[in-house]
PyMOL Python script that loads the backbone (N, CA, C, O; Angstrom):
from pymol import cmd

cmd.read_pdbstr("""\
ATOM      1  N   MET A   1     113.318 132.290 165.502  1.00  0.00           N
ATOM      2  CA  MET A   1     112.173 131.390 165.607  1.00  0.00           C
ATOM      3  C   MET A   1     110.925 132.194 165.871  1.00  0.00           C
ATOM      4  O   MET A   1     110.991 133.256 166.491  1.00  0.00           O
ATOM      5  N   PRO A   2     109.797 131.713 165.417  1.00  0.00           N
ATOM      6  CA  PRO A   2     108.526 132.420 165.638  1.00  0.00           C
ATOM      7  C   PRO A   2     108.138 132.428 167.119  1.00  0.00           C
ATOM      8  O   PRO A   2     108.467 131.518 167.879  1.00  0.00           O
ATOM      9  N   LEU A   3     107.439 133.476 167.488  1.00  0.00           N
ATOM     10  CA  LEU A   3     106.860 133.587 168.819  1.00  0.00           C
ATOM     11  C   LEU A   3     105.411 133.134 168.725  1.00  0.00           C
ATOM     12  O   LEU A   3     104.664 133.621 167.877  1.00  0.00           O
ATOM     13  N   TYR A   4     105.010 132.212 169.584  1.00  0.00           N
ATOM     14  CA  TYR A   4     103.639 131.719 169.606  1.00  0.00           C
ATOM     15  C   TYR A   4     102.969 132.094 170.925  1.00  0.00           C
ATOM     16  O   TYR A   4     103.578 132.038 171.994  1.00  0.00           O
ATOM     17  N   THR A   5     101.696 132.478 170.816  1.00  0.00           N
ATOM     18  CA  THR A   5     100.877 132.744 171.998  1.00  0.00           C
ATOM     19  C   THR A   5      99.903 131.594 172.127  1.00  0.00           C
ATOM     20  O   THR A   5      99.188 131.269 171.179  1.00  0.00           O
ATOM     21  N   TYR A   6      99.872 130.974 173.303  1.00  0.00           N
ATOM     22  CA  TYR A   6      99.009 129.841 173.590  1.00  0.00           C
ATOM     23  C   TYR A   6      97.936 130.279 174.568  1.00  0.00           C
ATOM     24  O   TYR A   6      98.243 130.812 175.634  1.00  0.00           O
ATOM     25  N   ILE A   7      96.665 130.055 174.205  1.00  0.00           N
ATOM     26  CA  ILE A   7      95.550 130.391 175.053  1.00  0.00           C
ATOM     27  C   ILE A   7      94.849 129.085 175.425  1.00  0.00           C
ATOM     28  O   ILE A   7      94.324 128.378 174.565  1.00  0.00           O
ATOM     29  N   VAL A   8      94.852 128.784 176.713  1.00  0.00           N
ATOM     30  CA  VAL A   8      94.284 127.512 177.193  1.00  0.00           C
ATOM     31  C   VAL A   8      93.041 127.838 178.047  1.00  0.00           C
ATOM     32  O   VAL A   8      93.138 128.596 179.013  1.00  0.00           O
ATOM     33  N   SER A   9      91.903 127.280 177.701  1.00  0.00           N
ATOM     34  CA  SER A   9      90.657 127.538 178.438  1.00  0.00           C
ATOM     35  C   SER A   9      90.112 126.215 178.978  1.00  0.00           C
ATOM     36  O   SER A   9      90.054 125.208 178.273  1.00  0.00           O
ATOM     37  N   TYR A  10      89.713 126.251 180.258  1.00  0.00           N
ATOM     38  CA  TYR A  10      89.132 125.064 180.879  1.00  0.00           C
ATOM     39  C   TYR A  10      88.132 125.500 181.953  1.00  0.00           C
ATOM     40  O   TYR A  10      88.482 126.231 182.880  1.00  0.00           O
ATOM     41  N   LYS A  11      86.928 125.059 181.822  1.00  0.00           N
ATOM     42  CA  LYS A  11      85.859 125.308 182.790  1.00  0.00           C
ATOM     43  C   LYS A  11      85.760 126.780 183.193  1.00  0.00           C
ATOM     44  O   LYS A  11      85.682 127.102 184.379  1.00  0.00           O
ATOM     45  N   GLY A  12      85.763 127.661 182.208  1.00  0.00           N
ATOM     46  CA  GLY A  12      85.542 129.092 182.466  1.00  0.00           C
ATOM     47  C   GLY A  12      86.782 129.894 182.813  1.00  0.00           C
ATOM     48  O   GLY A  12      86.688 131.114 182.940  1.00  0.00           O
ATOM     49  N   ALA A  13      87.914 129.280 182.968  1.00  0.00           N
ATOM     50  CA  ALA A  13      89.142 129.989 183.274  1.00  0.00           C
ATOM     51  C   ALA A  13      90.082 129.923 182.059  1.00  0.00           C
ATOM     52  O   ALA A  13      90.046 128.964 181.288  1.00  0.00           O
ATOM     53  N   THR A  14      90.900 130.927 181.905  1.00  0.00           N
ATOM     54  CA  THR A  14      91.827 131.015 180.762  1.00  0.00           C
ATOM     55  C   THR A  14      93.238 131.317 181.250  1.00  0.00           C
ATOM     56  O   THR A  14      93.449 132.119 182.159  1.00  0.00           O
ATOM     57  N   HIS A  15      94.195 130.646 180.613  1.00  0.00           N
ATOM     58  CA  HIS A  15      95.608 130.883 180.882  1.00  0.00           C
ATOM     59  C   HIS A  15      96.287 131.217 179.547  1.00  0.00           C
ATOM     60  O   HIS A  15      96.069 130.531 178.549  1.00  0.00           O
ATOM     61  N   VAL A  16      97.099 132.258 179.534  1.00  0.00           N
ATOM     62  CA  VAL A  16      97.794 132.669 178.323  1.00  0.00           C
ATOM     63  C   VAL A  16      99.281 132.637 178.597  1.00  0.00           C
ATOM     64  O   VAL A  16      99.745 133.103 179.637  1.00  0.00           O
ATOM     65  N   THR A  17     100.027 132.079 177.650  1.00  0.00           N
ATOM     66  CA  THR A  17     101.498 132.025 177.763  1.00  0.00           C
ATOM     67  C   THR A  17     102.099 132.162 176.374  1.00  0.00           C
ATOM     68  O   THR A  17     101.398 132.024 175.372  1.00  0.00           O
ATOM     69  N   GLN A  18     103.399 132.433 176.313  1.00  0.00           N
ATOM     70  CA  GLN A  18     104.100 132.543 175.024  1.00  0.00           C
ATOM     71  C   GLN A  18     105.389 131.749 175.047  1.00  0.00           C
ATOM     72  O   GLN A  18     105.953 131.461 176.103  1.00  0.00           O
ATOM     73  N   GLY A  19     105.842 131.400 173.843  1.00  0.00           N
ATOM     74  CA  GLY A  19     107.119 130.715 173.690  1.00  0.00           C
ATOM     75  C   GLY A  19     107.624 130.822 172.271  1.00  0.00           C
ATOM     76  O   GLY A  19     106.832 130.851 171.329  1.00  0.00           O
ATOM     77  N   SER A  20     108.930 130.879 172.106  1.00  0.00           N
ATOM     78  CA  SER A  20     109.566 130.914 170.794  1.00  0.00           C
ATOM     79  C   SER A  20     110.045 129.501 170.472  1.00  0.00           C
ATOM     80  O   SER A  20     110.854 128.925 171.200  1.00  0.00           O
ATOM     81  N   HIS A  21     109.537 128.960 169.382  1.00  0.00           N
ATOM     82  CA  HIS A  21     109.846 127.600 168.995  1.00  0.00           C
ATOM     83  C   HIS A  21     109.903 127.505 167.473  1.00  0.00           C
ATOM     84  O   HIS A  21     109.438 128.398 166.764  1.00  0.00           O
ATOM     85  N   SER A  22     110.473 126.422 166.989  1.00  0.00           N
ATOM     86  CA  SER A  22     110.526 126.189 165.539  1.00  0.00           C
ATOM     87  C   SER A  22     109.164 125.890 164.953  1.00  0.00           C
ATOM     88  O   SER A  22     108.936 126.135 163.768  1.00  0.00           O
ATOM     89  N   ASN A  23     108.235 125.354 165.775  1.00  0.00           N
ATOM     90  CA  ASN A  23     106.853 125.103 165.363  1.00  0.00           C
ATOM     91  C   ASN A  23     105.970 125.138 166.591  1.00  0.00           C
ATOM     92  O   ASN A  23     106.467 125.105 167.716  1.00  0.00           O
ATOM     93  N   TYR A  24     104.668 125.204 166.388  1.00  0.00           N
ATOM     94  CA  TYR A  24     103.747 125.356 167.498  1.00  0.00           C
ATOM     95  C   TYR A  24     103.319 124.049 168.135  1.00  0.00           C
ATOM     96  O   TYR A  24     102.771 124.057 169.237  1.00  0.00           O
ATOM     97  N   ARG A  25     103.558 122.905 167.461  1.00  0.00           N
ATOM     98  CA  ARG A  25     102.985 121.637 167.903  1.00  0.00           C
ATOM     99  C   ARG A  25     103.771 120.889 168.973  1.00  0.00           C
ATOM    100  O   ARG A  25     103.171 120.337 169.895  1.00  0.00           O
ATOM    101  N   GLY A  26     105.060 120.860 168.877  1.00  0.00           N
ATOM    102  CA  GLY A  26     105.839 119.927 169.663  1.00  0.00           C
ATOM    103  C   GLY A  26     106.278 120.395 171.039  1.00  0.00           C
ATOM    104  O   GLY A  26     107.050 119.712 171.712  1.00  0.00           O
ATOM    105  N   PHE A  27     105.799 121.537 171.455  1.00  0.00           N
ATOM    106  CA  PHE A  27     106.318 122.112 172.683  1.00  0.00           C
ATOM    107  C   PHE A  27     105.227 122.252 173.731  1.00  0.00           C
ATOM    108  O   PHE A  27     104.870 123.356 174.143  1.00  0.00           O
ATOM    109  N   ILE A  28     104.705 121.099 174.153  1.00  0.00           N
ATOM    110  CA  ILE A  28     103.601 121.150 175.109  1.00  0.00           C
ATOM    111  C   ILE A  28     104.005 121.718 176.450  1.00  0.00           C
ATOM    112  O   ILE A  28     103.153 122.168 177.216  1.00  0.00           O
ATOM    113  N   SER A  29     105.297 121.703 176.746  1.00  0.00           N
ATOM    114  CA  SER A  29     105.726 122.259 178.048  1.00  0.00           C
ATOM    115  C   SER A  29     105.380 123.761 178.101  1.00  0.00           C
ATOM    116  O   SER A  29     105.124 124.281 179.187  1.00  0.00           O
ATOM    117  N   THR A  30     105.367 124.455 176.981  1.00  0.00           N
ATOM    118  CA  THR A  30     105.035 125.889 176.992  1.00  0.00           C
ATOM    119  C   THR A  30     103.618 126.111 177.453  1.00  0.00           C
ATOM    120  O   THR A  30     103.372 127.023 178.242  1.00  0.00           O
ATOM    121  N   TRP A  31     102.671 125.311 176.993  1.00  0.00           N
ATOM    122  CA  TRP A  31     101.273 125.618 177.291  1.00  0.00           C
ATOM    123  C   TRP A  31     100.613 124.610 178.257  1.00  0.00           C
ATOM    124  O   TRP A  31      99.519 124.858 178.763  1.00  0.00           O
ATOM    125  N   CYS A  32     101.272 123.501 178.499  1.00  0.00           N
ATOM    126  CA  CYS A  32     100.618 122.435 179.308  1.00  0.00           C
ATOM    127  C   CYS A  32     101.388 122.191 180.610  1.00  0.00           C
ATOM    128  O   CYS A  32     100.829 122.343 181.696  1.00  0.00           O
ATOM    129  N   SER A  33     102.617 121.827 180.512  1.00  0.00           N
ATOM    130  CA  SER A  33     103.391 121.408 181.678  1.00  0.00           C
ATOM    131  C   SER A  33     103.725 122.537 182.626  1.00  0.00           C
ATOM    132  O   SER A  33     103.997 122.296 183.803  1.00  0.00           O
ATOM    133  N   ASN A  34     103.709 123.770 182.136  1.00  0.00           N
ATOM    134  CA  ASN A  34     104.107 124.903 182.992  1.00  0.00           C
ATOM    135  C   ASN A  34     102.933 125.795 183.373  1.00  0.00           C
ATOM    136  O   ASN A  34     103.122 126.991 183.591  1.00  0.00           O
ATOM    137  N   ILE A  35     101.730 125.243 183.459  1.00  0.00           N
ATOM    138  CA  ILE A  35     100.572 126.053 183.901  1.00  0.00           C
ATOM    139  C   ILE A  35     100.739 126.311 185.400  1.00  0.00           C
ATOM    140  O   ILE A  35     100.800 125.370 186.191  1.00  0.00           O
ATOM    141  N   PRO A  36     100.811 127.581 185.785  1.00  0.00           N
ATOM    142  CA  PRO A  36     100.977 127.885 187.227  1.00  0.00           C
ATOM    143  C   PRO A  36      99.793 127.392 188.058  1.00  0.00           C
ATOM    144  O   PRO A  36      98.652 127.383 187.595  1.00  0.00           O
ATOM    145  N   SER A  37     100.081 126.990 189.267  1.00  0.00           N
ATOM    146  CA  SER A  37      99.044 126.555 190.199  1.00  0.00           C
ATOM    147  C   SER A  37      98.014 127.665 190.346  1.00  0.00           C
ATOM    148  O   SER A  37      98.375 128.816 190.591  1.00  0.00           O
ATOM    149  N   GLY A  38      96.742 127.333 190.200  1.00  0.00           N
ATOM    150  CA  GLY A  38      95.686 128.315 190.366  1.00  0.00           C
ATOM    151  C   GLY A  38      95.305 129.046 189.075  1.00  0.00           C
ATOM    152  O   GLY A  38      94.296 129.752 189.041  1.00  0.00           O
ATOM    153  N   ALA A  39      96.092 128.886 188.029  1.00  0.00           N
ATOM    154  CA  ALA A  39      95.782 129.614 186.763  1.00  0.00           C
ATOM    155  C   ALA A  39      94.491 129.061 186.146  1.00  0.00           C
ATOM    156  O   ALA A  39      93.697 129.820 185.589  1.00  0.00           O
ATOM    157  N   LEU A  40      94.285 127.776 186.240  1.00  0.00           N
ATOM    158  CA  LEU A  40      93.054 127.117 185.811  1.00  0.00           C
ATOM    159  C   LEU A  40      92.541 126.350 187.013  1.00  0.00           C
ATOM    160  O   LEU A  40      92.838 125.163 187.150  1.00  0.00           O
ATOM    161  N   PRO A  41      91.770 126.997 187.896  1.00  0.00           N
ATOM    162  CA  PRO A  41      91.412 126.426 189.187  1.00  0.00           C
ATOM    163  C   PRO A  41      90.798 125.025 189.148  1.00  0.00           C
ATOM    164  O   PRO A  41      91.037 124.228 190.056  1.00  0.00           O
ATOM    165  N   ALA A  42      90.011 124.711 188.113  1.00  0.00           N
ATOM    166  CA  ALA A  42      89.361 123.401 188.056  1.00  0.00           C
ATOM    167  C   ALA A  42      90.325 122.287 187.591  1.00  0.00           C
ATOM    168  O   ALA A  42      89.984 121.105 187.640  1.00  0.00           O
ATOM    169  N   LEU A  43      91.504 122.672 187.151  1.00  0.00           N
ATOM    170  CA  LEU A  43      92.472 121.704 186.635  1.00  0.00           C
ATOM    171  C   LEU A  43      93.321 121.211 187.828  1.00  0.00           C
ATOM    172  O   LEU A  43      94.362 121.786 188.144  1.00  0.00           O
ATOM    173  N   THR A  44      92.861 120.165 188.459  1.00  0.00           N
ATOM    174  CA  THR A  44      93.563 119.567 189.600  1.00  0.00           C
ATOM    175  C   THR A  44      94.845 118.906 189.118  1.00  0.00           C
ATOM    176  O   THR A  44      95.003 118.694 187.916  1.00  0.00           O
ATOM    177  N   PRO A  45      95.761 118.575 190.015  1.00  0.00           N
ATOM    178  CA  PRO A  45      96.986 117.857 189.600  1.00  0.00           C
ATOM    179  C   PRO A  45      96.691 116.589 188.795  1.00  0.00           C
ATOM    180  O   PRO A  45      97.388 116.293 187.824  1.00  0.00           O
ATOM    181  N   ALA A  46      95.676 115.853 189.190  1.00  0.00           N
ATOM    182  CA  ALA A  46      95.333 114.607 188.448  1.00  0.00           C
ATOM    183  C   ALA A  46      94.838 114.963 187.044  1.00  0.00           C
ATOM    184  O   ALA A  46      95.172 114.275 186.079  1.00  0.00           O
ATOM    185  N   LEU A  47      94.052 116.023 186.924  1.00  0.00           N
ATOM    186  CA  LEU A  47      93.528 116.431 185.600  1.00  0.00           C
ATOM    187  C   LEU A  47      94.663 117.028 184.735  1.00  0.00           C
ATOM    188  O   LEU A  47      94.695 116.852 183.517  1.00  0.00           O
ATOM    189  N   LEU A  48      95.572 117.724 185.396  1.00  0.00           N
ATOM    190  CA  LEU A  48      96.720 118.252 184.640  1.00  0.00           C
ATOM    191  C   LEU A  48      97.559 117.103 184.058  1.00  0.00           C
ATOM    192  O   LEU A  48      98.065 117.187 182.939  1.00  0.00           O
ATOM    193  N   LYS A  49      97.690 116.045 184.838  1.00  0.00           N
ATOM    194  CA  LYS A  49      98.420 114.845 184.352  1.00  0.00           C
ATOM    195  C   LYS A  49      97.670 114.229 183.173  1.00  0.00           C
ATOM    196  O   LYS A  49      98.275 113.818 182.183  1.00  0.00           O
ATOM    197  N   GLU A  50      96.354 114.171 183.295  1.00  0.00           N
ATOM    198  CA  GLU A  50      95.553 113.656 182.163  1.00  0.00           C
ATOM    199  C   GLU A  50      95.727 114.523 180.933  1.00  0.00           C
ATOM    200  O   GLU A  50      95.901 114.005 179.830  1.00  0.00           O
ATOM    201  N   LEU A  51      95.682 115.855 181.106  1.00  0.00           N
ATOM    202  CA  LEU A  51      95.868 116.792 180.002  1.00  0.00           C
ATOM    203  C   LEU A  51      97.211 116.546 179.343  1.00  0.00           C
ATOM    204  O   LEU A  51      97.285 116.452 178.117  1.00  0.00           O
ATOM    205  N   ALA A  52      98.268 116.438 180.123  1.00  0.00           N
ATOM    206  CA  ALA A  52      99.615 116.230 179.582  1.00  0.00           C
ATOM    207  C   ALA A  52      99.692 114.942 178.763  1.00  0.00           C
ATOM    208  O   ALA A  52     100.387 114.888 177.749  1.00  0.00           O
ATOM    209  N   SER A  53      98.989 113.924 179.198  1.00  0.00           N
ATOM    210  CA  SER A  53      99.027 112.654 178.472  1.00  0.00           C
ATOM    211  C   SER A  53      98.258 112.709 177.144  1.00  0.00           C
ATOM    212  O   SER A  53      98.487 111.889 176.255  1.00  0.00           O
ATOM    213  N   LYS A  54      97.349 113.677 177.018  1.00  0.00           N
ATOM    214  CA  LYS A  54      96.547 113.825 175.803  1.00  0.00           C
ATOM    215  C   LYS A  54      96.953 115.018 174.935  1.00  0.00           C
ATOM    216  O   LYS A  54      96.359 115.268 173.886  1.00  0.00           O
ATOM    217  N   ALA A  55      97.965 115.744 175.384  1.00  0.00           N
ATOM    218  CA  ALA A  55      98.291 117.033 174.749  1.00  0.00           C
ATOM    219  C   ALA A  55      98.901 116.905 173.362  1.00  0.00           C
ATOM    220  O   ALA A  55      98.735 117.787 172.520  1.00  0.00           O
ATOM    221  N   TYR A  56      99.602 115.813 173.129  1.00  0.00           N
ATOM    222  CA  TYR A  56     100.205 115.641 171.804  1.00  0.00           C
ATOM    223  C   TYR A  56      99.138 115.337 170.792  1.00  0.00           C
ATOM    224  O   TYR A  56      98.090 114.791 171.136  1.00  0.00           O
ATOM    225  N   GLY A  57      99.380 115.673 169.576  1.00  0.00           N
ATOM    226  CA  GLY A  57      98.406 115.387 168.519  1.00  0.00           C
ATOM    227  C   GLY A  57      98.209 116.595 167.644  1.00  0.00           C
ATOM    228  O   GLY A  57      98.835 117.640 167.817  1.00  0.00           O
ATOM    229  N   GLU A  58      97.333 116.416 166.718  1.00  0.00           N
ATOM    230  CA  GLU A  58      97.124 117.443 165.702  1.00  0.00           C
ATOM    231  C   GLU A  58      96.273 118.602 166.194  1.00  0.00           C
ATOM    232  O   GLU A  58      95.379 118.438 167.024  1.00  0.00           O
ATOM    233  N   PHE A  59      96.574 119.768 165.661  1.00  0.00           N
ATOM    234  CA  PHE A  59      95.781 120.951 165.799  1.00  0.00           C
ATOM    235  C   PHE A  59      95.013 121.165 164.488  1.00  0.00           C
ATOM    236  O   PHE A  59      95.461 120.701 163.439  1.00  0.00           O
ATOM    237  N   SER A  60      93.905 121.834 164.527  1.00  0.00           N
ATOM    238  CA  SER A  60      93.171 122.202 163.337  1.00  0.00           C
ATOM    239  C   SER A  60      93.408 123.689 163.061  1.00  0.00           C
ATOM    240  O   SER A  60      93.592 124.480 163.986  1.00  0.00           O
ATOM    241  N   THR A  61      93.400 124.056 161.784  1.00  0.00           N
ATOM    242  CA  THR A  61      93.537 125.475 161.476  1.00  0.00           C
ATOM    243  C   THR A  61      92.242 126.186 161.855  1.00  0.00           C
ATOM    244  O   THR A  61      91.160 125.600 161.808  1.00  0.00           O
ATOM    245  N   VAL A  62      92.366 127.437 162.227  1.00  0.00           N
ATOM    246  CA  VAL A  62      91.199 128.265 162.527  1.00  0.00           C
ATOM    247  C   VAL A  62      90.744 128.866 161.196  1.00  0.00           C
ATOM    248  O   VAL A  62      91.518 129.548 160.524  1.00  0.00           O
ATOM    249  N   SER A  63      89.514 128.616 160.824  1.00  0.00           N
ATOM    250  CA  SER A  63      88.989 129.062 159.541  1.00  0.00           C
ATOM    251  C   SER A  63      89.146 130.560 159.327  1.00  0.00           C
ATOM    252  O   SER A  63      88.830 131.354 160.212  1.00  0.00           O
ATOM    253  N   ASN A  64      89.626 130.938 158.172  1.00  0.00           N
ATOM    254  CA  ASN A  64      89.761 132.313 157.725  1.00  0.00           C
ATOM    255  C   ASN A  64      90.723 133.161 158.548  1.00  0.00           C
ATOM    256  O   ASN A  64      90.681 134.390 158.480  1.00  0.00           O
ATOM    257  N   ILE A  65      91.589 132.514 159.323  1.00  0.00           N
ATOM    258  CA  ILE A  65      92.588 133.241 160.121  1.00  0.00           C
ATOM    259  C   ILE A  65      93.949 132.634 159.815  1.00  0.00           C
ATOM    260  O   ILE A  65      94.139 131.420 159.892  1.00  0.00           O
ATOM    261  N   LYS A  66      94.904 133.514 159.461  1.00  0.00           N
ATOM    262  CA  LYS A  66      96.256 133.033 159.179  1.00  0.00           C
ATOM    263  C   LYS A  66      97.021 132.816 160.479  1.00  0.00           C
ATOM    264  O   LYS A  66      96.876 133.572 161.439  1.00  0.00           O
ATOM    265  N   HIS A  67      97.837 131.769 160.486  1.00  0.00           N
ATOM    266  CA  HIS A  67      98.743 131.491 161.578  1.00  0.00           C
ATOM    267  C   HIS A  67      98.025 131.297 162.914  1.00  0.00           C
ATOM    268  O   HIS A  67      98.492 131.778 163.946  1.00  0.00           O
ATOM    269  N   ALA A  68      96.884 130.586 162.895  1.00  0.00           N
ATOM    270  CA  ALA A  68      96.131 130.298 164.110  1.00  0.00           C
ATOM    271  C   ALA A  68      95.636 128.852 164.022  1.00  0.00           C
ATOM    272  O   ALA A  68      95.154 128.397 162.985  1.00  0.00           O
ATOM    273  N   TRP A  69      95.775 128.152 165.146  1.00  0.00           N
ATOM    274  CA  TRP A  69      95.385 126.730 165.227  1.00  0.00           C
ATOM    275  C   TRP A  69      94.664 126.494 166.556  1.00  0.00           C
ATOM    276  O   TRP A  69      94.814 127.256 167.511  1.00  0.00           O
ATOM    277  N   ARG A  70      93.880 125.417 166.586  1.00  0.00           N
ATOM    278  CA  ARG A  70      93.166 125.101 167.842  1.00  0.00           C
ATOM    279  C   ARG A  70      93.044 123.602 167.985  1.00  0.00           C
ATOM    280  O   ARG A  70      93.154 122.846 167.020  1.00  0.00           O
ATOM    281  N   LYS A  71      92.816 123.204 169.200  1.00  0.00           N
ATOM    282  CA  LYS A  71      92.509 121.788 169.489  1.00  0.00           C
ATOM    283  C   LYS A  71      91.606 121.733 170.698  1.00  0.00           C
ATOM    284  O   LYS A  71      91.632 122.617 171.555  1.00  0.00           O
ATOM    285  N   SER A  72      90.814 120.694 170.757  1.00  0.00           N
ATOM    286  CA  SER A  72      89.910 120.425 171.856  1.00  0.00           C
ATOM    287  C   SER A  72      90.325 119.098 172.453  1.00  0.00           C
ATOM    288  O   SER A  72      90.508 118.113 171.737  1.00  0.00           O
ATOM    289  N   ILE A  73      90.476 119.074 173.792  1.00  0.00           N
ATOM    290  CA  ILE A  73      90.905 117.877 174.493  1.00  0.00           C
ATOM    291  C   ILE A  73      89.899 117.614 175.609  1.00  0.00           C
ATOM    292  O   ILE A  73      89.585 118.510 176.392  1.00  0.00           O
ATOM    293  N   ASP A  74      89.391 116.377 175.681  1.00  0.00           N
ATOM    294  CA  ASP A  74      88.524 115.996 176.749  1.00  0.00           C
ATOM    295  C   ASP A  74      89.363 115.716 177.985  1.00  0.00           C
ATOM    296  O   ASP A  74      90.216 114.829 177.977  1.00  0.00           O
ATOM    297  N   VAL A  75      89.121 116.470 179.039  1.00  0.00           N
ATOM    298  CA  VAL A  75      89.840 116.321 180.296  1.00  0.00           C
ATOM    299  C   VAL A  75      88.834 116.190 181.429  1.00  0.00           C
ATOM    300  O   VAL A  75      88.113 117.136 181.747  1.00  0.00           O
ATOM    301  N   GLY A  76      88.795 115.026 182.022  1.00  0.00           N
ATOM    302  CA  GLY A  76      87.872 114.811 183.141  1.00  0.00           C
ATOM    303  C   GLY A  76      86.427 115.008 182.738  1.00  0.00           C
ATOM    304  O   GLY A  76      85.614 115.429 183.561  1.00  0.00           O
ATOM    305  N   GLY A  77      86.081 114.716 181.490  1.00  0.00           N
ATOM    306  CA  GLY A  77      84.725 114.869 181.006  1.00  0.00           C
ATOM    307  C   GLY A  77      84.345 116.274 180.600  1.00  0.00           C
ATOM    308  O   GLY A  77      83.186 116.521 180.266  1.00  0.00           O
ATOM    309  N   SER A  78      85.284 117.201 180.618  1.00  0.00           N
ATOM    310  CA  SER A  78      85.036 118.580 180.197  1.00  0.00           C
ATOM    311  C   SER A  78      86.021 118.956 179.088  1.00  0.00           C
ATOM    312  O   SER A  78      87.097 118.372 178.960  1.00  0.00           O
ATOM    313  N   GLU A  79      85.622 119.935 178.304  1.00  0.00           N
ATOM    314  CA  GLU A  79      86.447 120.355 177.158  1.00  0.00           C
ATOM    315  C   GLU A  79      87.526 121.341 177.573  1.00  0.00           C
ATOM    316  O   GLU A  79      87.262 122.331 178.256  1.00  0.00           O
ATOM    317  N   CYS A  80      88.741 121.049 177.146  1.00  0.00           N
ATOM    318  CA  CYS A  80      89.859 121.995 177.308  1.00  0.00           C
ATOM    319  C   CYS A  80      90.208 122.441 175.896  1.00  0.00           C
ATOM    320  O   CYS A  80      90.507 121.619 175.031  1.00  0.00           O
ATOM    321  N   ILE A  81      90.166 123.774 175.667  1.00  0.00           N
ATOM    322  CA  ILE A  81      90.447 124.310 174.370  1.00  0.00           C
ATOM    323  C   ILE A  81      91.824 124.974 174.404  1.00  0.00           C
ATOM    324  O   ILE A  81      92.148 125.722 175.326  1.00  0.00           O
ATOM    325  N   VAL A  82      92.622 124.683 173.382  1.00  0.00           N
ATOM    326  CA  VAL A  82      93.948 125.310 173.226  1.00  0.00           C
ATOM    327  C   VAL A  82      93.951 126.009 171.883  1.00  0.00           C
ATOM    328  O   VAL A  82      93.718 125.383 170.849  1.00  0.00           O
ATOM    329  N   VAL A  83      94.216 127.325 171.897  1.00  0.00           N
ATOM    330  CA  VAL A  83      94.348 128.095 170.680  1.00  0.00           C
ATOM    331  C   VAL A  83      95.805 128.598 170.609  1.00  0.00           C
ATOM    332  O   VAL A  83      96.351 129.094 171.595  1.00  0.00           O
ATOM    333  N   VAL A  84      96.406 128.462 169.449  1.00  0.00           N
ATOM    334  CA  VAL A  84      97.775 128.923 169.246  1.00  0.00           C
ATOM    335  C   VAL A  84      97.762 129.965 168.140  1.00  0.00           C
ATOM    336  O   VAL A  84      97.143 129.758 167.097  1.00  0.00           O
ATOM    337  N   VAL A  85      98.433 131.072 168.358  1.00  0.00           N
ATOM    338  CA  VAL A  85      98.539 132.128 167.367  1.00  0.00           C
ATOM    339  C   VAL A  85     100.021 132.437 167.175  1.00  0.00           C
ATOM    340  O   VAL A  85     100.735 132.709 168.140  1.00  0.00           O
ATOM    341  N   GLN A  86     100.476 132.395 165.927  1.00  0.00           N
ATOM    342  CA  GLN A  86     101.850 132.823 165.666  1.00  0.00           C
ATOM    343  C   GLN A  86     101.819 134.343 165.774  1.00  0.00           C
ATOM    344  O   GLN A  86     101.266 135.029 164.914  1.00  0.00           O
ATOM    345  N   THR A  87     102.413 134.847 166.828  1.00  0.00           N
ATOM    346  CA  THR A  87     102.326 136.246 167.182  1.00  0.00           C
ATOM    347  C   THR A  87     103.344 137.096 166.459  1.00  0.00           C
ATOM    348  O   THR A  87     103.065 138.238 166.093  1.00  0.00           O
ATOM    349  N   GLN A  88     104.541 136.535 166.248  1.00  0.00           N
ATOM    350  CA  GLN A  88     105.613 137.328 165.649  1.00  0.00           C
ATOM    351  C   GLN A  88     106.621 136.382 165.043  1.00  0.00           C
ATOM    352  O   GLN A  88     106.898 135.312 165.585  1.00  0.00           O
ATOM    353  N   GLN A  89     107.167 136.790 163.910  1.00  0.00           N
ATOM    354  CA  GLN A  89     108.258 136.049 163.259  1.00  0.00           C
ATOM    355  C   GLN A  89     109.550 136.716 163.671  1.00  0.00           C
ATOM    356  O   GLN A  89     109.757 137.896 163.387  1.00  0.00           O
ATOM    357  N   GLU A  90     110.433 135.971 164.345  1.00  0.00           N
ATOM    358  CA  GLU A  90     111.675 136.593 164.804  1.00  0.00           C
ATOM    359  C   GLU A  90     112.794 136.284 163.868  1.00  0.00           C
ATOM    360  O   GLU A  90     113.923 136.723 164.088  1.00  0.00           O
TER     361      GLU A  90
END
""", "prot")
cmd.dss("prot")
cmd.show_as("cartoon", "prot")
cmd.util.cbc("prot")
cmd.orient("prot")
């Protein structure tokens, strides 16, 4: 299975994680549900719950970049950006 790198940015903080999955879309637990406490300081437990409820859905391709996708999610009135890069084909 491919290895994906997930970069999540919210209010000036960034969290990076990886996971091997059959596709990059359906595994929100890799980049959303398992964010360590303090990794994104502005993401309170209530906002994390809001993010998880909005995490499913389509990603857009990143222009002129192969194997890279992004999405923007409104969380608590601020933008949360998720970028996924297929890092390695296993």
